[in-house]
Each structure stands twice: as C-alpha cells, then as structure tokens.
C-alpha positions in Angstrom: -9.6 18.1 7.4 -11.3 16.8 4.2 -13.1 13.5 4.3 -11.8 10.4 2.5 -15.2 10.2 0.7 -15.0 13.8 -0.6 -11.5 13.2 -1.9 -12.3 9.9 -3.5 -15.5 11.1 -5.2 -13.6 14.1 -6.7 -10.7 11.9 -7.8 -12.8 9.3 -9.6 -15.4 11.5 -11.1 -12.8 13.8 -12.6 -10.6 11.1 -14.1 -9.7 11.6 -17.7 -8.6 8.7 -19.9 -5.8 9.1 -22.4 -7.0 10.3 -25.8 -5.3 7.5 -27.6 -3.4 4.3 -26.9 -1.1 2.0 -29.0 -1.9 -1.3 -30.6 -5.7 -0.8 -30.9 -6.2 -0.9 -27.2 -9.3 0.9 -25.9 -10.2 2.4 -22.5 -13.5 2.0 -20.7 -14.4 5.2 -18.9 -17.4 4.4 -16.6 -17.2 7.8 -14.9 -18.6 9.5 -18.0 -21.9 7.7 -17.1 -24.3 9.6 -14.8 -25.5 6.4 -13.1 -21.9 5.4 -12.3 -21.2 8.9 -10.8 -24.2 8.4 -8.7 -23.0 5.0 -7.5 -19.6 6.4 -6.7 -21.1 9.1 -4.6 -23.3 6.7 -2.7 -20.5 4.1 -2.2 -17.9 6.5 -0.8 -20.4 8.5 1.4 -21.6 5.2 2.8 -18.3 3.6 3.6 -15.6 6.3 3.7 -17.3 9.2 5.4 -14.4 10.0 7.7 -10.8 11.3 7.6 -9.1 8.0 8.6 -6.2 6.6 6.6 -6.6 3.1 5.1 -4.3 0.3 4.0 -4.3 0.3 0.2 -5.0 -2.9 -1.8 -4.0 -2.4 -5.4 -5.0 -4.6 -8.3 -3.8 -4.3 -11.9 -6.6 -2.3 -13.7 -10.4 -2.8 -13.6 -12.1 -5.5 -15.5 -14.8 -4.9 -18.1 -17.5 -6.7 -15.9 -16.5 -5.2 -12.6 -15.0 -1.8 -12.0 -15.3 -1.1 -15.7 -19.1 -1.1 -15.2 -19.7 0.1 -11.7 -16.7 2.5 -11.2 -15.9 0.7 -8.0 -12.8 -1.6 -8.1 -13.4 -5.3 -7.9 -17.1 -4.7 -7.5 -19.5 -6.0 -10.1 -23.2 -5.0 -10.2 -24.3 -8.0 -8.2 -21.8 -7.4 -5.4 -22.6 -3.7 -5.4 -26.3 -4.5 -4.7 -26.1 -7.6 -2.6 -23.1 -6.9 -0.4 -22.8 -3.1 -0.5 -26.6 -2.5 -0.4 -26.5 -0.1 -3.3 -29.3 -0.6 -5.8 -28.3 -0.2 -9.5 -29.7 -0.6 -13.0 -26.5 -2.2 -14.4 -26.7 -5.6 -16.1 -26.3 -8.1 -13.2 -23.3 -10.0 -14.6 -20.8 -11.5 -12.2 -17.1 -11.0 -12.4 -14.7 -13.7 -11.1 -12.4 -11.3 -9.2 -15.4 -9.6 -7.6 -16.7 -12.9 -6.3 -13.4 -13.7 -4.7 -13.0 -10.3 -3.2 -16.4 -10.2 -1.6 -15.9 -13.7 -0.2 -12.9 -12.5 1.8 -14.6 -9.2 2.7 -17.5 -11.2 4.2 -15.0 -13.4 6.1 -13.3 -10.3 7.4 -16.5 -9.1 9.0 -18.5 -7.5 6.2 -18.3 -4.4 4.1 -18.6 -1.8 6.8 -15.8 -3.4 8.9 -13.6 -4.0 5.9 -13.9 -0.6 4.2 -13.3 1.2 7.5 -9.7 -0.2 7.3 -9.0 -0.9 3.6 -9.3 0.9 0.3 -9.3 -1.3 -2.9 -8.2 0.2 -6.1 -5.8 -0.4 -9.0 -2.4 0.7 -10.2 -4.1 2.0 -13.4 -7.7 3.2 -12.8 -9.3 2.4 -16.1 -10.4 -0.9 -17.7 -8.4 -1.7 -20.8 -9.6 -3.8 -23.8 -8.0 -5.4 -26.8 -10.2 -7.4 -29.2 -13.1 -6.8 -26.6 -11.2 -8.7 -23.9 -9.6 -7.5 -20.7 -6.0 -6.3 -21.1 -3.4 -5.4 -18.5 -1.5 -2.2 -18.4 1.8 -4.2 -18.5 0.8 -6.6 -21.3 2.9 -4.7 -23.9 5.9 -2.5 -23.4 4.5 0.1 -25.8 1.3 0.4 -23.7 3.2 0.6 -20.4 5.5 3.3 -21.7 2.5 5.3 -22.9 0.6 4.9 -19.6 3.4 5.4 -17.1 2.9 9.2 -16.8 -0.8 8.5 -16.1 0.0 5.7 -13.7 2.4 7.9 -11.7 0.0 10.9 -11.5 -2.9 8.6 -10.7 -1.1 6.8 -7.8 0.0 10.1 -6.4 -3.6 11.3 -6.4 -4.9 8.1 -4.9 -2.3 8.1 -2.1 -3.4 11.6 -1.2 -6.9 10.3 -0.5 -5.6 8.8 2.7 -3.1 6.0 2.3 -1.1 4.4 5.2 2.5 4.4 4.1 3.9 1.5 6.0 2.6 -1.2 3.7 0.6 -1.6 0.5 -1.0 -4.9 -0.5 -0.5 -5.8 -4.2 -2.7 -8.3 -6.0 -0.8 -10.2 -8.7 2.9 -11.2 -8.8 3.6 -9.5 -12.1 1.7 -6.5 -11.0 4.0 -6.4 -8.0 7.1 -6.2 -10.1 5.8 -3.1 -11.8 4.5 -1.6 -8.6 7.9 -2.1 -7.0 9.5 -0.1 -9.9 6.8 2.6 -9.6 7.2 2.8 -5.9 10.9 3.4 -6.3 10.1 6.4 -8.4 7.5 7.7 -5.9 9.0 6.6 -2.7 5.7 6.2 -0.8 5.3 2.7 0.6 7.8 1.2 2.9 6.8 -2.4 2.2 4.8 -4.2 -0.6 3.0 -7.4 0.4 2.1 -9.6 -2.6 -0.9 -11.8 -2.9 -2.0 -13.9 -5.8 -4.6 -12.1 -8.0 -8.2 -13.0 -7.4 -8.8 -13.7 -11.1 -5.8 -16.2 -11.1 -7.3 -17.9 -8.0 -10.8 -18.2 -9.5 -9.6 -19.3 -12.9 -6.8 -21.7 -12.0 -6.9 -22.6 -8.3 -10.6 -22.8 -7.5 -10.3 -26.1 -5.8 -7.8 -24.5 -3.4 -9.8 -21.4 -2.8 -10.2 -22.0 0.9 -6.4 -21.9 1.3 -6.2 -18.7 -0.6 -8.9 -17.1 1.4 -7.0 -18.1 4.6 -3.8 -16.6 3.3 -5.6 -13.4 2.4 -7.2 -13.3 5.9 -3.8 -13.7 7.5 -2.4 -10.8 5.7 -5.5 -8.6 6.3 -5.5 -9.4 10.0 -1.8 -8.6 10.3 -2.5 -5.1 8.9 
C-alpha cells in the first residue's frame, strides 16, 4: 500500500495550472519553484508518512501569502518554520488565515497530533490573483465555468490520497454551496460540515475569535 506522503508529494509537485483564464485572472504556481518542492517533500514525509486515511478540511483556494508561497495549504512561511519545524528561505510574511489555522492546530494538540488525523487543502489547489489581490474560484461565473473541469479532476486526485468519506469539513459558507454542487457530481462525501472561513474570522470577527476556536475544536473533536 502506498503512503499518504508519497501520493501527496506526487500530486502537488505534478500539478499543472491552466494555460489561460478569463478576465485577466492569474494563477500562482509555487510548485514550479525548487525550494517549494523541497518544502512539500519535507512536510509530507514528516507528517504523513503512513497509509492512514484522514478527514479532509477544504478551503477555497490558497492565498498569495500562504499556500501560494509555501505550497502547503493555510501555511505561511512563519507557520512553516515555527510550528512545523521546517526551515525555509521564503519572506517571513504572515497570512491571516494561517494564523487562525495554526491557533486551532496548537489547541488541538500540535502539528503531529493534528496532521495524523486531518488533511488541509482547497477545493481549487492554486492561488488566484486579480489586480494583484487574492481572488476566489467562484468570484465570477466565467472563471468558475473555466475551472470546473480542473476542480473536478483535482478533487478526485486529492480524495485518492486517502480521504475518509463519511464527512468533509468545508471552510467558508459560499465555498460550501459550490462544494455541495461538486460533491453531487462526484458522489464522494456523505456529509459536509461547514465552518466560517479563517480569513472571515480574522478580518471581521477577531474580537470573538475564542468562540470561533471553540466551535472549530468541537467539530474537530467530533471527527
């Protein structure tokens, strides 16, 4: 039986972005960078060196300061080094979503405990930019239509890494609407559990962050 790490490394390092997108939207492909491929190898060998299935947690698509830099979803260069113990030469800029994610990961028991049970990724695996700002795969109907074949093939490939099929945790309410539609086409997950997106919490609900962390923890522990 192949290891989760082997499958994940192969999947991410062989990802190919679309050649063109509508409306002047650009794709960031960190996996073309040798340093990123090295980080991806180290991360998955360190935390996923087994054949166990994980509960999937799916965001929207990576941000330009997090997974768009490191190649690891919701993981900015600071979290990669300070929490995951993986030294890197990337510019040490924080990402709001990454700060929230690693707060609840530490509350859960730390990176080793968390990643032994969960896999964090995204519905669409590449960071998208418009006017040098983060853009979501569903922000325009033209973009979504152009990406849907890539999204379906990407999710199929990710699920094969070792997904538990009983539930999937979806980050973001609008993201959940699209994931529900996608899941109806693929027929993989029996139940979708929806949580507010980390970026939303950090931007608009920071004063209530403890309550959101508690809600996250309740869902994670139930899994």
